[in-house]
C-alpha positions as CSV (number, residue, x, y, z in Angstrom):
1,M,115.4,130.4,90.1
2,T,114.2,127.3,88.3
3,G,115.4,125.3,85.4
4,P,118.9,124.1,84.4
5,L,122.0,126.0,85.0
6,D,123.3,128.3,82.4
7,V,126.9,126.7,82.9
8,A,128.4,128.7,80.0
9,R,127.4,131.9,81.7
10,I,128.6,130.8,85.1
11,R,131.9,129.9,83.8
12,E,132.5,133.4,82.6
13,D,132.9,134.3,86.4
14,F,135.9,132.1,86.8
15,P,138.9,133.3,84.6
16,I,141.0,130.4,85.7
17,L,138.7,128.1,83.7
18,T,139.6,129.8,80.3
19,T,143.4,130.4,81.2
20,P,145.6,127.9,79.3
21,F,147.0,125.4,81.5
22,K,150.1,123.3,80.2
23,G,149.0,124.3,76.8
24,K,145.5,122.8,77.4
25,R,142.1,123.9,78.5
26,L,142.1,123.7,82.3
27,V,139.6,121.2,83.6
28,Y,139.1,121.7,87.4
29,L,137.9,118.7,89.2
30,D,139.1,119.2,92.6
31,S,136.5,121.3,94.5
32,A,136.4,119.1,97.4
33,V,139.7,120.5,98.3
34,S,138.9,124.1,97.4
35,G,136.2,125.6,95.3
36,Q,137.0,128.1,92.8
37,M,136.3,131.7,93.7
38,P,133.9,133.5,91.2
39,R,134.7,137.0,90.2
40,P,132.0,138.8,92.4
41,V,133.7,137.4,95.4
42,V,137.2,138.4,94.4
43,E,135.8,141.9,93.6
44,R,134.0,142.1,96.8
45,M,137.2,141.4,98.8
46,G,139.2,143.8,96.6
47,R,136.6,146.6,97.3
48,Y,137.0,146.1,101.0
49,A,140.9,146.0,100.8
50,Q,141.0,149.1,98.7
51,L,138.2,151.3,99.9
52,E,136.8,150.1,103.3
53,H,139.8,148.6,105.2
54,T,140.1,149.0,108.8
55,N,139.5,147.0,112.0
56,V,136.0,146.0,113.3
57,H,134.2,146.4,116.6
58,R,135.3,148.9,119.2
59,G,135.9,151.6,116.6
60,V,134.1,154.9,116.8
61,S,135.0,156.1,113.3
62,T,132.4,155.7,110.5
63,L,134.9,153.6,108.6
64,S,135.3,151.2,111.4
65,Q,131.5,151.1,112.0
66,E,130.7,150.3,108.4
67,A,133.2,147.6,108.2
68,T,131.7,146.1,111.3
69,D,128.4,146.2,109.7
70,R,129.6,144.4,106.6
71,F,131.2,141.9,108.8
72,E,128.2,141.2,111.0
73,E,126.0,141.2,107.7
74,A,128.1,138.1,106.6
75,R,127.4,136.4,109.9
76,E,123.7,136.9,109.1
77,K,124.0,135.6,105.6
78,V,125.6,132.4,106.9
79,R,122.8,132.1,109.6
80,R,120.2,132.4,106.9
81,L,122.1,129.9,104.7
82,V,122.0,127.1,107.1
83,N,118.8,128.2,108.9
84,A,120.4,128.7,112.3
85,P,118.0,130.1,114.9
86,S,120.2,133.2,115.6
87,A,123.3,134.9,114.0
88,R,124.8,134.8,117.6
89,Q,125.1,131.0,117.1
90,I,127.5,131.5,114.2
91,V,131.0,131.5,115.5
92,W,133.9,132.7,113.1
93,T,136.8,130.5,112.9
94,R,139.8,129.9,110.5
95,G,137.9,126.8,109.0
96,T,136.3,123.5,109.8
97,T,139.5,122.1,111.4
98,E,139.6,125.0,113.9
99,A,135.8,124.8,114.6
100,L,136.1,121.2,115.5
101,N,139.3,121.8,117.6
102,L,137.4,124.5,119.4
103,V,134.4,122.1,120.2
104,A,136.8,119.3,121.3
105,Q,138.7,121.7,123.7
106,S,136.0,124.1,125.0
107,F,133.0,121.7,124.9
108,G,134.6,118.2,125.1
109,R,137.2,118.8,127.7
110,P,134.8,119.6,130.7
111,R,132.5,116.6,129.8
112,V,134.9,113.7,128.9
113,H,136.7,111.9,131.8
114,A,138.5,108.7,132.3
115,G,136.6,105.7,131.0
116,D,134.2,107.7,128.9
117,E,133.7,107.1,125.1
118,I,133.6,109.3,122.0
119,L,131.8,107.8,119.1
120,L,132.8,108.7,115.6
121,S,132.0,107.4,112.2
122,A,134.4,105.3,110.2
123,M,134.5,107.8,107.2
124,E,135.7,110.8,109.2
125,H,138.2,113.3,107.9
126,H,141.3,113.6,110.1
127,A,140.0,117.0,111.4
128,N,137.1,115.1,113.1
129,I,139.4,112.4,114.5
130,V,142.7,113.8,115.7
131,P,141.0,116.5,117.9
132,W,139.0,113.8,119.7
133,Q,142.0,111.4,119.9
134,L,144.0,114.2,121.6
135,L,141.2,114.8,124.0
136,A,140.7,111.1,124.7
137,Q,144.4,110.6,125.3
138,E,144.5,113.5,127.7
139,R,141.4,112.3,129.7
140,G,142.0,108.5,129.6
141,A,138.9,108.1,127.3
142,R,138.6,105.7,124.3
143,I,137.3,106.3,120.6
144,R,134.7,103.9,119.3
145,V,133.7,103.6,115.7
146,I,130.5,103.4,113.7
147,P,131.3,100.9,110.9
148,M,130.6,101.2,107.2
149,D,129.7,98.7,104.6
150,D,131.3,98.0,101.3
151,D,129.3,100.5,99.5
152,G,130.7,103.3,101.8
153,E,127.4,103.5,103.8
154,L,127.4,103.7,107.6
155,I,125.9,100.5,109.2
156,L,123.1,102.4,111.1
157,D,121.9,99.3,112.9
158,A,125.1,99.2,114.7
159,I,124.7,102.6,116.3
160,P,122.4,101.8,119.2
161,G,124.6,99.1,120.5
162,L,127.6,101.5,120.3
163,I,126.0,104.3,122.3
164,T,126.6,103.5,126.0
165,D,126.1,105.2,129.2
166,R,129.7,106.3,128.8
167,T,129.3,108.0,125.4
168,R,129.7,111.6,125.7
169,I,130.0,112.9,122.2
170,L,129.1,111.5,118.7
171,G,131.1,113.0,115.9
172,L,129.8,112.6,112.3
173,T,130.6,113.9,108.7
174,H,127.6,115.1,106.8
175,V,129.2,114.2,103.4
176,S,132.3,112.0,103.2
177,N,135.2,113.9,101.4
178,A,136.7,110.6,100.2
179,L,133.6,108.7,99.1
180,G,131.0,111.3,98.7
181,T,128.5,109.4,101.0
182,V,125.8,111.6,102.3
183,N,125.0,110.5,105.8
184,P,121.6,110.7,107.4
185,V,122.5,113.2,110.0
186,K,119.0,113.9,111.2
187,E,118.4,110.2,111.8
188,I,121.7,109.7,113.6
189,T,121.2,112.8,115.6
190,A,117.9,111.4,116.8
191,L,119.5,108.2,117.9
192,A,122.1,110.0,119.9
193,H,119.7,112.4,121.5
194,A,117.5,109.7,122.6
195,R,120.5,108.6,124.8
196,G,121.4,112.1,125.9
197,V,124.4,112.3,123.5
198,P,125.3,115.6,121.8
199,V,126.3,115.3,118.1
200,V,129.2,117.3,116.3
201,V,128.9,117.5,112.5
202,D,131.7,118.2,110.0
203,G,129.7,119.9,107.2
204,A,132.6,120.9,105.1
205,Q,131.5,118.9,102.1
206,A,127.9,119.4,102.5
207,V,127.1,123.2,102.6
208,P,128.5,123.8,99.1
209,H,126.3,121.4,97.6
210,L,123.3,120.8,99.7
211,K,120.6,122.9,101.2
212,V,121.4,122.6,104.9
213,D,118.7,123.3,107.6
214,L,120.2,123.1,110.9
215,Q,116.9,123.4,112.9
216,D,115.7,120.4,111.0
217,L,119.0,118.4,111.5
218,D,118.9,119.2,115.3
219,C,122.6,118.5,115.7
220,D,124.4,120.4,118.5
221,F,127.4,121.7,116.6
222,Y,128.0,122.1,112.7
223,A,131.2,123.1,111.3
224,F,132.2,124.2,107.6
225,S,134.7,126.2,105.6
226,G,134.5,129.2,103.3
227,H,137.0,127.7,100.7
228,K,134.9,124.8,100.1
229,M,132.1,126.9,98.9
230,S,133.5,129.3,96.4
231,G,134.8,131.5,99.2
232,P,138.4,132.6,100.5
233,T,140.6,130.5,102.5
234,G,141.2,131.2,106.2
235,I,137.4,131.6,107.2
236,G,135.0,129.2,108.5
237,A,132.0,129.0,110.7
238,L,130.9,127.0,113.6
239,F,127.3,126.7,114.7
240,G,126.4,125.8,118.2
241,K,123.1,125.5,120.1
242,A,122.9,128.3,122.4
243,E,122.8,126.4,125.8
244,H,126.2,124.9,124.8
245,L,127.9,128.1,123.6
246,E,126.6,129.8,126.7
247,A,128.2,127.2,129.1
248,M,131.5,126.8,127.2
249,P,134.5,128.7,128.2
250,P,136.6,130.7,125.9
251,W,139.2,128.7,123.9
252,Q,141.7,131.4,123.1
253,G,142.2,134.8,125.2
254,G,143.2,138.2,124.1
255,G,141.5,141.3,122.6
256,N,137.9,141.7,121.4
257,M,136.6,138.7,123.5
258,I,136.6,140.6,126.8
259,L,134.2,142.9,128.7
260,S,136.9,143.9,131.2
261,V,140.3,142.8,132.3
262,T,141.9,143.4,135.7
263,W,144.8,141.6,137.4
264,E,142.4,139.8,139.5
265,K,139.8,138.8,136.9
266,T,138.7,138.9,133.3
267,T,135.0,138.9,132.3
268,Y,134.0,137.8,128.7
269,M,131.9,138.9,126.0
270,P,128.8,136.8,125.4
271,F,129.0,134.3,122.6
272,P,129.9,134.5,119.8
273,G,132.3,137.2,120.8
274,K,134.0,135.2,123.6
275,F,135.2,132.6,120.9
276,E,136.6,135.3,118.5
277,A,139.9,136.6,120.2
278,G,142.0,139.0,118.2
279,T,141.7,140.6,114.9
280,P,139.5,138.4,112.7
281,A,140.0,137.7,109.0
282,I,137.8,140.7,107.9
283,A,138.2,140.6,104.1
284,A,137.7,136.9,104.1
285,T,134.6,137.0,106.2
286,I,133.1,139.6,103.9
287,G,134.2,137.4,101.0
288,L,132.5,134.5,102.6
289,G,129.3,136.5,102.8
290,A,129.6,137.3,99.0
291,S,130.0,133.6,98.2
292,V,126.7,132.9,100.1
293,D,125.1,135.5,97.8
294,Y,126.6,133.9,94.8
295,L,125.5,130.4,95.5
296,E,122.0,131.5,96.7
297,G,121.7,133.4,93.4
298,I,122.3,130.2,91.4
299,G,120.1,128.2,93.7
300,F,121.0,125.1,95.8
301,D,118.3,122.8,94.2
302,R,119.7,123.7,90.9
303,I,123.3,123.2,92.0
304,A,122.4,119.8,93.5
305,A,120.5,118.8,90.4
306,H,123.4,119.7,88.0
307,E,126.1,118.1,90.0
308,H,124.0,114.8,90.3
309,G,123.6,114.7,86.7
310,L,127.3,115.0,86.2
311,L,128.0,112.3,88.9
312,V,125.8,109.8,87.1
313,Y,127.4,110.7,83.7
314,A,130.9,110.4,85.1
315,T,130.3,107.2,87.1
316,E,128.8,105.3,84.1
317,A,131.8,106.5,82.0
318,L,134.5,105.6,84.3
319,E,132.9,102.2,85.4
320,A,133.2,101.1,81.7
321,I,137.0,101.4,81.9
322,P,138.4,97.9,82.5
323,G,140.6,97.6,85.6
324,L,139.0,100.8,87.2
325,R,137.2,100.5,90.5
326,I,135.3,103.2,92.1
327,L,135.2,103.4,96.0
328,G,132.0,104.6,97.6
329,K,128.6,103.6,95.9
330,A,126.2,105.0,98.5
331,R,122.6,105.4,97.5
332,E,122.7,109.1,98.6
333,K,125.9,110.5,97.3
334,A,127.5,113.9,96.4
335,A,129.6,114.6,93.3
336,V,132.8,112.9,94.5
337,I,134.3,110.1,92.7
338,S,137.3,108.2,94.2
339,F,138.9,105.4,92.0
340,V,141.8,103.0,91.8
341,M,143.2,101.4,88.8
342,E,144.6,97.9,88.9
343,G,148.4,98.0,88.9
344,I,148.7,101.9,88.7
345,H,149.4,104.1,91.8
346,P,147.1,107.1,92.1
347,H,149.9,109.4,92.2
348,D,150.9,108.4,88.8
349,I,147.4,108.8,87.6
350,G,147.3,112.2,89.0
351,S,150.6,113.2,87.5
352,I,149.5,112.1,84.0
353,L,146.2,113.8,84.2
354,D,148.0,117.0,85.4
355,H,150.0,116.9,82.2
356,E,146.6,116.7,80.3
357,G,145.3,119.8,82.1
358,I,143.1,118.1,84.4
359,V,143.2,118.8,88.2
360,V,142.3,116.1,90.4
361,R,143.5,114.9,94.0
362,A,145.6,111.7,94.5
363,G,146.3,110.6,97.9
364,H,144.5,109.5,101.1
365,H,142.5,112.6,101.3
366,C,143.1,113.1,105.1
367,A,141.1,110.0,105.5
368,Q,143.5,107.4,106.1
369,P,141.1,105.0,108.1
370,V,138.7,105.1,105.0
371,M,141.7,104.1,102.8
372,E,142.5,101.2,105.3
373,R,138.9,99.9,105.4
374,F,139.0,99.7,101.6
375,G,142.4,98.1,101.5
376,V,144.1,100.7,99.4
377,P,146.9,103.2,100.1
378,A,145.2,106.0,98.2
379,T,142.7,106.9,95.5
380,T,142.5,109.3,92.6
381,R,139.6,111.7,93.4
382,A,137.6,113.7,91.0
383,S,135.3,116.2,92.5
384,L,132.6,118.0,90.4
385,A,131.0,121.3,91.0
386,Y,128.3,123.6,89.4
387,F,130.7,125.0,86.8
388,N,131.8,121.7,85.5
389,T,130.4,120.2,82.4
390,E,130.0,116.8,80.6
391,E,132.9,118.0,78.3
392,D,135.0,118.1,81.6
393,V,134.0,114.6,82.3
394,D,134.8,113.6,78.7
395,A,138.3,115.0,79.1
396,L,138.7,113.1,82.3
397,V,137.8,109.8,80.8
398,A,140.0,110.3,77.8
399,A,142.9,111.1,80.1
400,V,142.3,108.0,82.2
401,L,142.3,105.9,79.1
402,K,145.6,107.4,78.1
403,V,146.8,106.4,81.6
404,K,145.7,102.9,80.9
405,E,147.5,102.9,77.5
406,I,150.6,104.1,79.1
407,F,150.8,101.5,81.6
408,G,149.7,98.8,79.4
């Protein structure tokens, strides 16, 4: 599809957007934490729950076989979405956090030893810091950090000097959840691969907003979550290069991931099955497939253009407010605006905005090292999506001006 979005039509798929909230029209500006689910996704999950529900794999009944087909069709939809070479390279997880922990434990543990180094960017979400810290502490390795400048852009010239003969893994966010910065993953991956270093990418904030091509990016692992992309919670995906997934041991054991079990030995399913122990989140997985259909139906080029227009509009309006400072002014930026106001705590801003019917996020956004880098305890974050409008932005600006008036 081409041309601008019919946002009025799209908003009809989100009943929450027309439901009164604190006596006002709800303005949802918190898609970076969880995107709202459109009606077709909710209905698809409901149809499974009411008419198709049973377990997947192993069953000989028609109901089980059909549920398995829907479950695996979702895997193929996700493969197509991110242009992975094979659906087998898509591993279902509970979300980005579990996916990154899986990589740290199953891929990282065998290759990281005492004295080794793990290189991370300065703008990582805690989900791409803490698993590596745990591994480094266990193995006697150390974390090194790619610095960023005052605009919230990584200092790429520093990377070659940070990659050493002891660097075993490079972890990188595609889009910063706290700043909106879109990192040059392809360029950084090439720098790492030139030194034989595999790259693990947190794509949670990228997949809902950008057209992601994993064969072009060439990273070794890429993780993302359903609930960031207008899908349900409790489901996410991990892409891994086939040679890595083949060599990695299972992370969890149990049913569904085995070929055979005896008291002497267990043999495992080939990937992705060996990483998917137990009964999966079947309804959520089918719902994620439906969210892929929905977003592709709108068109990612159109989504990106609409959100960029809102980003420019909101940035100009907020920057005109005296005493307000936006953190993160990267040249390539997603529709995330984190700001602070002189003399006013972000939690107070968030609370007042809430009373005005505006949903934003106030806090450190699970990115405390980013807050430390900019010398603030927290920010107020407005994150825009394809169903937002300039009217939503105007409501945000009016509410922020009211905050300023209240605090003098």
